[in-house]
C-alpha positions as a Markdown table, in Angstrom:
| # | Residue | x | y | z |
|---|---|---|---|---|
| 1 | Met | 11.8 | -7.6 | 5.1 |
| 2 | Ser | 15.0 | -9.5 | 5.5 |
| 3 | Ala | 16.2 | -12.0 | 3.0 |
| 4 | Lys | 15.4 | -14.9 | 5.3 |
| 5 | His | 11.8 | -13.9 | 5.3 |
| 6 | Gln | 11.7 | -13.9 | 1.4 |
| 7 | Thr | 12.7 | -17.5 | 1.0 |
| 8 | Thr | 10.3 | -20.0 | -0.5 |
| 9 | Glu | 10.5 | -22.2 | 2.7 |
| 10 | Tyr | 9.7 | -19.3 | 5.0 |
| 11 | Arg | 6.7 | -18.1 | 3.0 |
| 12 | Arg | 5.2 | -21.5 | 2.7 |
| 13 | Asn | 5.6 | -22.4 | 6.4 |
| 14 | Ala | 4.6 | -19.0 | 7.6 |
| 15 | Arg | 1.4 | -19.3 | 5.6 |
| 16 | Thr | 0.8 | -22.7 | 7.2 |
| 17 | Val | 1.1 | -21.1 | 10.7 |
| 18 | Arg | -1.2 | -18.3 | 9.6 |
| 19 | Asp | -3.8 | -20.7 | 8.2 |
| 20 | Arg | -3.8 | -22.6 | 11.5 |
| 21 | Val | -4.2 | -19.5 | 13.6 |
| 22 | Ala | -7.0 | -18.1 | 11.3 |
| 23 | Ser | -8.7 | -21.4 | 11.5 |
| 24 | Ala | -8.6 | -21.4 | 15.5 |
| 25 | His | -9.7 | -17.7 | 15.4 |
| 26 | Arg | -12.6 | -18.5 | 13.1 |
| 27 | Arg | -13.8 | -21.0 | 15.8 |
| 28 | Gly | -13.5 | -18.4 | 18.5 |
| 29 | Asp | -10.3 | -20.1 | 20.0 |
| 30 | Ala | -7.2 | -18.2 | 21.2 |
| 31 | Val | -3.8 | -19.5 | 20.3 |
| 32 | Pro | -0.7 | -19.2 | 22.7 |
| 33 | Cys | 2.1 | -16.8 | 22.0 |
| 34 | Trp | 5.3 | -18.9 | 22.0 |
| 35 | Arg | 7.1 | -16.1 | 23.7 |
| 36 | Cys | 5.0 | -15.5 | 26.8 |
| 37 | Arg | 2.5 | -18.5 | 26.5 |
| 38 | Arg | -0.5 | -16.1 | 26.9 |
| 39 | Ala | -3.3 | -16.0 | 24.6 |
| 40 | Ile | -3.5 | -14.3 | 21.1 |
| 41 | Arg | -7.3 | -13.8 | 21.0 |
| 42 | Pro | -9.3 | -13.5 | 17.6 |
| 43 | Gly | -8.8 | -10.0 | 16.3 |
| 44 | Met | -5.3 | -9.4 | 18.0 |
| 45 | Ala | -2.4 | -8.6 | 15.9 |
| 46 | Tyr | 0.2 | -11.3 | 15.7 |
| 47 | Asp | 3.4 | -12.2 | 13.7 |
| 48 | Val | 4.9 | -15.5 | 12.9 |
| 49 | Gly | 8.1 | -15.6 | 14.9 |
| 50 | His | 11.1 | -17.9 | 14.9 |
| 51 | Val | 11.1 | -20.1 | 17.9 |
| 52 | Asn | 14.6 | -21.9 | 17.5 |
| 53 | Gly | 17.1 | -19.6 | 15.9 |
| 54 | Pro | 17.1 | -18.6 | 12.2 |
| 55 | Ser | 15.7 | -21.8 | 10.7 |
| 56 | Asn | 12.6 | -21.4 | 8.4 |
| 57 | Ala | 11.3 | -25.0 | 9.1 |
| 58 | Leu | 7.7 | -25.2 | 10.0 |
| 59 | Gly | 8.6 | -26.6 | 13.6 |
| 60 | Asn | 10.6 | -23.5 | 14.2 |
| 61 | Leu | 7.8 | -21.0 | 13.4 |
| 62 | Ala | 5.0 | -20.1 | 15.7 |
| 63 | Pro | 2.6 | -17.2 | 16.4 |
| 64 | Glu | 3.5 | -14.5 | 18.8 |
| 65 | His | 2.2 | -11.1 | 19.8 |
| 66 | Arg | 3.0 | -8.4 | 17.3 |
| 67 | His | 3.6 | -5.7 | 19.8 |
| 68 | Gln | 5.1 | -5.5 | 23.4 |
| 69 | Ile | 2.6 | -6.0 | 26.1 |
| 70 | Pro | 4.4 | -4.3 | 29.2 |
| 71 | Gly | 5.5 | -6.7 | 31.8 |
| 72 | Val | 4.1 | -9.7 | 30.1 |
| 73 | Cys | 5.5 | -10.1 | 26.5 |
| 74 | Pro | 8.3 | -8.3 | 24.5 |
| 75 | Gly | 6.5 | -9.0 | 21.2 |
| 76 | Asn | 8.0 | -9.7 | 17.8 |
| 77 | Arg | 8.7 | -6.2 | 16.7 |
| 78 | Ala | 10.4 | -5.0 | 20.0 |
| 79 | Lys | 13.0 | -7.6 | 19.5 |
| 80 | Gly | 13.6 | -6.7 | 15.7 |
| 81 | Gly | 14.0 | -3.1 | 16.7 |
| 82 | Lys | 16.6 | -3.7 | 19.3 |
| 83 | Val | 18.7 | -5.9 | 16.9 |
| 84 | Gly | 18.4 | -3.3 | 14.2 |
| 85 | Ala | 19.5 | -0.4 | 16.6 |
| 86 | Thr | 22.5 | -2.5 | 17.7 |
| 87 | Ile | 23.5 | -3.1 | 14.1 |
| 88 | Thr | 23.1 | 0.6 | 13.3 |
| 89 | Asn | 24.8 | 1.8 | 16.4 |
| 90 | Ser | 27.8 | -0.5 | 15.9 |
| 91 | Arg | 28.5 | 1.2 | 12.4 |
| 92 | His | 28.4 | 4.7 | 14.0 |
| 93 | Thr | 31.5 | 5.7 | 15.8 |
| 94 | Pro | 30.9 | 9.1 | 17.7 |
| 95 | Thr | 33.6 | 11.6 | 17.0 |
| 96 | Ile | 34.8 | 13.8 | 19.9 |
| 97 | Pro | 36.3 | 17.1 | 18.6 |
| 98 | Ala | 40.1 | 17.5 | 19.5 |
| 99 | Glu | 39.5 | 21.0 | 20.5 |
| 100 | Arg | 36.6 | 22.7 | 22.3 |
| 101 | Ala | 34.3 | 24.3 | 19.8 |
| 102 | Ser | 34.5 | 28.1 | 19.8 |
| 103 | Val | 31.7 | 30.0 | 21.4 |
| 104 | Trp | 29.5 | 32.1 | 19.1 |
| 105 | Pro | 29.1 | 35.7 | 19.9 |
| 106 | Val | 25.8 | 36.7 | 21.1 |
């Protein structure tokens, strides 16, 4: 979990969003995913995502599908994985040997 997800503001506001979704689900109502606008039905896995940038304000957090729905919604965790891979790959510079490696005798 990143540092921004450990702040008091995020925890409080994410809990509020989760409580609202839980209340709707108890009534049997679906809630819209902010990414794709399609339904998150009771029992479906979801996350609380950032709608507008990195702010942890209540107005910037909303429910979204947890996992990718091919052709419909990228899901919350797909985006995080891509960002993490970009960060990791930017730190790694592939090395190309100056000389061709010798061939091992068979």
